[in-house]
DONU-236473 format. One record per residue (C-alpha): residue in three letters; z, y negated, x. Coordinates in steps of 0.5 Angstrom, whole numbers, padded with zeros to 4 digits, always signed. Example, Ala and Ser with C-alpha at 12.3 -4.5 7.8 and 13.67 -1.06 7.14 Angstrom:
<koltis>
ALA+0016+0009+0025;SER+0014+0002+0027;
</koltis>
This chain:
<koltis>
MET+0242-0222+0122;ARG+0242-0229+0120;ALA+0236-0231+0125;ILE+0232-0225+0122;SER+0233-0227+0116;LEU+0230-0234+0116;LEU+0224-0231+0119;LEU+0222-0226+0114;LEU+0224-0231+0108;GLY+0219-0236+0112;LEU+0213-0231+0113;PRO+0213-0228+0105;GLY+0205-0226+0106;LEU+0206-0222+0112;VAL+0213-0219+0109;HIS+0210-0216+0102;ALA+0203-0215+0106;GLY+0205-0208+0108;PRO+0202-0208+0117;GLU+0199-0201+0118;VAL+0203-0199+0124;ASN+0200-0195+0128;GLY+0202-0191+0136;TYR+0203-0186+0140;ILE+0206-0184+0144;GLU+0205-0181+0152;THR+0207-0179+0159;TYR+0204-0180+0164;LEU+0206-0178+0172;LYS+0201-0176+0179;TYR+0202-0172+0185;TRP+0198-0175+0191;VAL+0197-0169+0197;HIS+0195-0169+0202;GLY+0195-0165+0208;GLY+0201-0162+0209;SER+0205-0169+0206;GLY+0204-0171+0198;GLY+0209-0174+0193;TRP+0210-0177+0187;THR+0207-0184+0186;TRP+0207-0185+0178;ASN+0213-0184+0173;GLU+0211-0186+0166;ASN+0213-0185+0160;ARG+0211-0189+0154;LEU+0211-0191+0146;GLN+0206-0195+0144;ILE+0206-0199+0137;GLN+0200-0202+0133;LEU+0202-0208+0128;GLU+0196-0210+0123;GLY+0195-0214+0117;ASN+0191-0218+0112;PRO+0196-0222+0108;SER+0191-0226+0106;GLU+0182-0226+0105;ALA+0184-0231+0110;LEU+0187-0228+0116;HIS+0188-0223+0119;TYR+0194-0221+0124;TYR+0194-0215+0130;ALA+0200-0214+0135;GLU+0200-0210+0141;LEU+0208-0208+0144;ARG+0209-0203+0148;LEU+0215-0199+0150;ARG+0215-0196+0157;GLY+0221-0193+0162;PHE+0216-0194+0168;GLY+0217-0192+0176;PHE+0222-0189+0180;PRO+0230-0191+0182;ARG+0230-0197+0186;ALA+0238-0196+0187;SER+0240-0197+0194;SER+0247-0197+0194;VAL+0252-0194+0190;GLY+0254-0201+0186;GLU+0247-0201+0184;LEU+0248-0195+0180;GLY+0252-0200+0175;GLU+0245-0201+0172;LYS+0241-0197+0169;GLU+0236-0200+0171;GLY+0237-0199+0178;ALA+0236-0191+0175;PHE+0231-0191+0170;PRO+0226-0198+0171;TRP+0223-0199+0163;GLY+0221-0205+0159;VAL+0217-0208+0154;GLU+0210-0211+0154;ILE+0208-0215+0149;ARG+0199-0213+0151;GLU+0198-0218+0144;LEU+0199-0223+0139;TYR+0194-0225+0135;ALA+0192-0229+0128;ASP+0186-0229+0127;ILE+0185-0235+0121;TYR+0178-0234+0117;GLY+0173-0240+0114;LEU+0178-0246+0117;LEU+0174-0253+0115;HIS+0168-0249+0114;PRO+0166-0242+0112;ASP+0162-0240+0118;LEU+0169-0242+0123;ASP+0173-0237+0126;LEU+0180-0239+0129;ARG+0185-0234+0133;VAL+0191-0235+0136;GLY+0196-0233+0141;ARG+0196-0227+0147;GLN+0189-0223+0146;VAL+0185-0219+0151;VAL+0179-0223+0151;ALA+0172-0218+0154;TRP+0166-0222+0155;GLY+0158-0217+0157;THR+0155-0212+0155;ALA+0157-0205+0161;ASP+0162-0200+0159;ARG+0167-0202+0165;LEU+0165-0207+0171;ASN+0164-0214+0168;PRO+0162-0220+0171;THR+0161-0225+0167;SER+0168-0222+0164;ASN+0173-0228+0167;ILE+0177-0230+0161;SER+0183-0224+0162;PRO+0185-0222+0169;TYR+0185-0216+0171;ASP+0190-0209+0170;LEU+0190-0205+0176;GLU+0196-0203+0176;ASP+0193-0196+0175;PHE+0186-0198+0179;LEU+0183-0191+0177;ASP+0183-0195+0169;LEU+0178-0199+0171;GLY+0176-0205+0166;GLU+0183-0206+0164;ARG+0184-0212+0162;LEU+0191-0216+0161;GLY+0192-0221+0154;VAL+0193-0229+0155;ASP+0194-0234+0150;ALA+0189-0237+0148;LEU+0186-0241+0142;ARG+0178-0238+0141;ALA+0174-0241+0136;ARG+0167-0237+0134;PHE+0162-0241+0129;SER+0157-0236+0125;ALA+0150-0237+0124;GLU+0145-0231+0123;PRO+0143-0229+0127;TRP+0148-0235+0133;SER+0153-0235+0134;VAL+0157-0240+0139;GLU+0165-0238+0142;VAL+0169-0242+0145;ASP+0175-0241+0149;PHE+0181-0245+0152;VAL+0187-0243+0155;PRO+0192-0246+0157;MET+0196-0242+0162;PHE+0194-0239+0168;THR+0195-0230+0169;PRO+0194-0228+0175;SER+0192-0220+0176;VAL+0196-0214+0177;PHE+0197-0210+0183;PRO+0197-0203+0184;PRO+0205-0201+0185;PRO+0207-0200+0193;GLU+0208-0193+0192;TRP+0201-0192+0189;SER+0197-0195+0194;GLY+0201-0194+0199;ALA+0199-0186+0198;PHE+0191-0188+0199;LEU+0194-0194+0205;GLY+0199-0191+0208;SER+0204-0195+0209;LEU+0202-0200+0212;LYS+0207-0202+0219;LEU+0207-0208+0223;PRO+0204-0207+0229;GLN+0207-0207+0236;GLY+0207-0214+0238;LEU+0207-0217+0231;ARG+0215-0219+0230;ASN+0215-0222+0223;LEU+0209-0221+0217;LYS+0210-0228+0211;ASP+0206-0227+0205;ILE+0206-0234+0201;LEU+0201-0233+0194;GLU+0200-0240+0191;LEU+0200-0239+0184;PRO+0197-0246+0181;SER+0202-0252+0178;LYS+0205-0252+0171;LYS+0200-0259+0170;LEU+0196-0258+0164;SER+0190-0260+0170;GLU+0192-0255+0174;SER+0193-0249+0170;SER+0188-0250+0164;GLU+0182-0245+0163;ALA+0176-0245+0159;ALA+0170-0243+0156;PHE+0163-0241+0151;LYS+0159-0237+0150;VAL+0152-0237+0146;SER+0149-0230+0143;THR+0143-0229+0138;ILE+0139-0222+0137;LEU+0132-0223+0139;GLY+0126-0217+0138;GLY+0132-0212+0139;TRP+0135-0214+0143;ASP+0142-0218+0144;LEU+0143-0224+0149;SER+0147-0229+0151;LEU+0148-0234+0156;SER+0156-0236+0157;TYR+0161-0240+0162;PHE+0167-0241+0165;GLN+0171-0245+0169;GLY+0178-0243+0171;ARG+0181-0239+0177;ASP+0179-0234+0180;LEU+0180-0228+0178;LEU+0182-0225+0185;PRO+0186-0228+0190;ILE+0183-0230+0197;LEU+0186-0232+0204;THR+0187-0240+0205;TYR+0191-0240+0212;LEU+0193-0236+0217;GLU+0198-0238+0222;VAL+0200-0234+0228;VAL+0206-0236+0233;PRO+0209-0233+0239;VAL+0216-0233+0240;ASP+0217-0231+0247;THR+0213-0230+0253;LEU+0212-0223+0252;GLY+0207-0224+0247;ASN+0210-0222+0240;VAL+0208-0227+0235;ASP+0209-0229+0228;VAL+0205-0229+0222;GLU+0204-0232+0215;VAL+0199-0231+0210;ARG+0197-0236+0205;SER+0194-0234+0199;CYS+0191-0237+0192;PHE+0187-0236+0187;PRO+0182-0241+0188;LYS+0177-0246+0182;VAL+0171-0243+0180;ARG+0166-0245+0176;VAL+0161-0237+0172;VAL+0154-0239+0169;GLY+0152-0231+0167;GLY+0148-0228+0161;ASP+0148-0222+0159;PHE+0143-0217+0156;SER+0143-0210+0152;GLY+0138-0206+0147;SER+0133-0200+0147;LEU+0129-0200+0152;PHE+0123-0194+0150;LYS+0127-0191+0146;LEU+0132-0190+0152;GLY+0138-0193+0149;
</koltis>
């Protein structure tokens, strides 16, 4: 209680601002039917909460938290049943948690700091110019989902122009579907005959700022009723690529061990977007 009291005393503006609270409860089940076989591939019970407030005209904050039970029992021995997560996996996820500071140093300069989803581009789902927030492919049928990243965003607006600069100090990889869900489409992956062991190694960027940080900027304007933007991104690819493959014979019968290495390569991306109405069609 002492730590909580100190936190509340340190943030009097947030305590008296009366944040707006929203949220929802969702149960999500998926069952895969394929020929004469099938099985459960998704089991999720979710409580999502959004907190938002404006303690002053110059400050806004937003938080999106997700409490969920997700997955299937993982216990593989009687002893593991002594841990609740072995029978009922659950967790807390911070989707977004940031503060906006308006008019800092200049009336037209706004800052956003904290965990945030940075979505660029004008398409409904897939945007090739949106390279800052990684993919959330946990449910790959829900295209367009992104993960939040810890970032600093500065935006300067002088109508009809705006300039945005983003800095991400730590790299966050994309999330892939769980084995139960991807296996429903790909089937159970078995080692082919002759392949004894398969070692899959993913190399993440080191924790040095020069290796893990990313930066981007975007210039936007409105011209003749069209929204136009030009952007540049320097960081890591959103998806890993194969960088190394080694096949090692282990006997005279043709059996081998295979080692595969993947990484998120450095990339530089220049992009442009436009949207508007064409012949009043939208």
